[in-house]
C-alpha positions in Angstrom: 10.9 -25.4 10.4 10.5 -28.5 12.6 7.1 -29.9 12.8 5.9 -31.9 15.9 4.3 -35.3 15.3 0.5 -34.7 15.1 -2.5 -35.5 13.0 -5.4 -33.1 12.3 -8.9 -34.1 11.9 -11.4 -31.2 10.6 -14.8 -31.0 12.3 -17.9 -31.6 10.0 -20.2 -29.9 12.4 -23.0 -28.4 10.4 -24.1 -26.3 13.3 -21.2 -24.0 13.1 -22.2 -21.1 11.1 -19.6 -18.3 11.9 -16.0 -18.5 10.8 -14.6 -17.7 14.3 -16.6 -20.9 15.8 -14.8 -23.3 13.5 -12.7 -26.1 15.4 -10.5 -29.0 14.6 -9.2 -32.1 16.5 -5.5 -32.8 16.9 -3.9 -36.0 18.1 -0.5 -36.0 19.7 1.2 -38.8 21.6 -2.1 -40.8 21.5 -4.3 -38.0 22.9 -6.8 -36.1 21.0 -8.1 -32.6 21.9 -10.3 -29.9 20.3 -9.1 -26.6 19.4 -10.9 -23.5 17.9 -9.3 -22.1 14.7 -8.9 -18.8 16.5 -7.4 -20.2 19.6 -3.9 -19.0 18.3 -2.3 -19.2 21.5 -2.6 -22.9 21.5 -2.0 -23.4 18.0 1.4 -21.4 17.7 2.7 -23.6 20.5 2.9 -26.6 18.4 5.6 -26.1 15.5 4.1 -26.5 12.0 0.5 -26.7 13.1 -0.5 -23.4 11.9 0.9 -24.0 8.5 -0.5 -27.4 8.2 -4.0 -26.4 9.3 -4.4 -23.1 7.2 -2.1 -23.6 4.3 -1.9 -27.2 3.8 -5.4 -28.3 4.4 -7.4 -25.0 4.1 -5.3 -23.5 1.4 -5.0 -20.0 2.7 -3.8 -17.5 0.0 -4.0 -14.2 1.9 -0.2 -13.5 2.6 0.8 -14.0 -1.0 -2.3 -12.2 -2.5 -1.8 -9.1 -0.3 2.0 -9.0 -0.8 1.5 -9.3 -4.5 -1.1 -6.5 -4.7 1.2 -4.2 -2.6 4.2 -5.0 -4.9 2.2 -4.1 -8.0 1.3 -0.8 -6.6 5.0 -0.2 -5.4 6.1 -0.7 -9.0 3.9 2.2 -10.1 5.8 4.6 -7.6 9.5 5.7 -7.6 9.9 3.2 -4.7 11.0 -0.2 -4.6 10.2 -3.1 -2.2 13.7 -2.6 -0.7 12.7 1.0 0.4 9.8 -0.1 2.6 10.1 0.1 6.4 7.1 -2.2 7.3 5.0 -2.3 10.5 3.5 -5.9 10.3 0.3 -5.5 12.5 -1.0 -8.9 13.7 2.2 -10.6 12.6 1.5 -14.0 14.0 4.3 -16.4 13.4 5.9 -14.5 10.7 4.5 -15.8 7.5 3.6 -12.4 6.0 7.0 -11.1 7.1 8.7 -14.0 5.2 6.7 -13.3 2.1 7.7 -9.7 2.2 11.3 -10.5 2.8 11.4 -12.7 -0.2 10.1 -9.7 -2.3 13.1 -7.6 -1.2 11.7 -5.9 2.0 14.6 -5.8 4.5 13.1 -3.7 7.3 10.1 -5.3 9.2 8.9 -4.7 12.7 6.3 -7.1 13.8 3.4 -6.6 16.4 1.1 -9.0 17.9 -1.0 -9.1 21.2 0.0 -12.6 22.3 3.3 -13.8 23.7 3.0 -17.1 21.7 2.9 -15.3 18.4 6.2 -13.5 19.0 7.8 -16.9 20.4 6.5 -18.7 17.2 7.8 -16.1 14.9 11.3 -16.3 16.6 11.3 -20.0 16.5 10.0 -20.5 13.0 11.3 -17.7 11.1 14.3 -16.2 12.8 16.0 -13.2 11.4 12.8 -12.0 9.4 11.9 -9.1 11.9 14.0 -6.4 13.1 12.0 -6.4 16.2 8.8 -8.1 17.4 6.7 -6.4 20.0 3.9 -7.8 22.1 1.6 -4.9 22.4 -2.2 -4.0 22.5 -2.4 -1.5 19.7 -5.9 -0.4 20.8 -4.2 1.9 23.4 -0.7 3.0 22.6 1.0 5.2 25.3 3.2 8.2 24.5 6.4 6.3 25.3 5.4 3.5 22.8 4.4 5.8 20.2 7.7 7.7 20.5 9.7 4.6 20.2 7.8 3.4 17.1 7.9 6.8 15.4 11.7 6.5 15.2 11.4 3.7 12.7 9.8 6.1 10.2 7.4 3.3 8.9 6.3 3.8 5.4 4.2 0.7 5.0 1.6 -1.1 7.2 0.5 -4.6 6.5 -2.4 -6.2 8.3 -3.2 -9.7 6.9 -5.9 -12.1 8.0 -6.2 -10.3 11.4 -9.0 -7.8 11.0 -12.4 -8.5 12.5 -13.4 -11.3 14.7 -11.9 -9.2 17.8 -8.3 -10.2 16.8 -7.5 -6.6 15.8 -10.1 -4.0 16.7 -10.6 -1.1 14.4 -9.1 1.4 16.9 -5.8 -0.7 16.8 -5.7 -0.5 13.1 -6.2 3.2 13.3 -3.3 3.7 15.5 -1.1 1.5 13.3 -2.2 3.7 10.4 -1.3 6.9 12.2 2.4 5.7 12.9 3.0 5.7 9.1 4.9 8.5 7.3 2.7 10.6 4.8 2.4 8.7 1.5 3.1 5.6 3.3 1.5 2.3 1.7 -1.3 0.4 3.5 -2.0 -3.2 2.5 -4.5 -5.3 4.4 -7.3 -7.7 3.8 -10.8 -8.2 5.5 -14.0 -10.2 5.0 -16.3 -8.2 3.1 -19.1 -8.6 5.8 -16.9 -6.1 8.0 -17.0 -3.2 5.5 -20.5 -3.5 4.5 -23.5 -1.7 6.0 -24.7 -3.3 9.2 -21.2 -4.0 10.3 -20.8 -3.8 14.2 -17.0 -3.8 14.5 -16.4 -0.2 13.3 -14.4 -1.3 10.1 -17.2 -0.2 7.8 -17.3 3.2 9.3 -13.5 3.6 9.6 -12.8 2.6 5.9 -15.5 4.8 4.5 -14.5 7.8 6.6 -10.8 7.6 5.8 -11.5 7.1 2.0 -14.0 9.8 1.9 -12.0 12.3 3.8 -8.9 11.6 1.5 -7.0 10.1 4.4 -6.5 7.0 2.5 -6.2 7.0 -1.2 -7.4 3.6 -2.3 -5.2 2.3 -5.0 -6.5 -1.2 -5.7 -8.6 -4.0 -4.4 -9.0 -7.6 -5.1 -11.8 -10.0 -4.1 -10.5 -13.7 -3.8 -10.7 -16.9 -1.7 -9.0 -16.3 1.5 -9.1 -20.0 2.5 -11.6 -22.9 2.5 -14.0 -23.5 5.5 -13.8 -26.7 7.4 -16.5 -28.0 5.1 -14.6 -27.1 2.0 -16.4 -24.0 1.0 -14.7 -20.9 -0.1 -14.2 -18.0 2.4 -13.9 -14.9 0.4 -12.0 -11.8 1.5 -11.2 -8.4 -0.2 -7.5 -7.2 -0.2 -6.9 -3.5 -0.4 -3.9 -1.5 -1.0 -3.7 2.3 -0.5 -1.6 5.2 0.3 -1.8 7.4 3.4 -2.6 11.0 2.8 -3.4 12.3 6.3 -3.6 11.3 10.0 -7.0 9.7 11.0 -8.4 12.5 13.2 -9.6 12.1 16.8 -13.2 12.5 15.8 -13.1 9.4 13.8 -11.0 7.5 16.5 -13.6 8.3 19.0 -16.4 6.6 17.0 -14.5 3.3 16.7 
């Protein structure tokens, strides 16, 4: 992967309390500007910046942790990783797709809501995805649903994309419902979003689909997703489960 010439300076702003408010400074060609960590459109435009910021500097572990947890569960089934047909929701510039491909997954369709993500995946990791769609999964029309169902997905991955308005709970539910029965679901999320008092809808969604035997939760792992800009650990929980039924309309209406 080609990396543009840049230098990154992390902010030491103690007034920043929320993860989605963090920002950094980047210097290129003698000019410095400020970018929020969640301004993915701007970050993806610069080759190598996403990897340098989140993986080299902030030590993000999530793609590997979630993929390892998924692989461990697949080993307990008659299937192998090469049998998976993956829908990678919130695929970004393809890091998760590459990790899965290294584990033997040969069929992956990526989805993201921004054009810059698709362009970056094609630029940085060509050949990883069979297809890459730029779509808002919060509202899938019948035509798109029919097209996607032809893929017969048996695995959904969603890594470091839930919460913070990146992927709403309704989008995750629509992706879940595209899976074949007994399909695997592998995702991670900040614990705040699955606890009482959460306002994003994820706490309600996860509790409902587990309680109603829609998702059979197989394993979960709490771990350090990455470091904050101050060097403190940001903990997430990774979960892997098996789809047992569709998420019904009455649950989706509450999201």
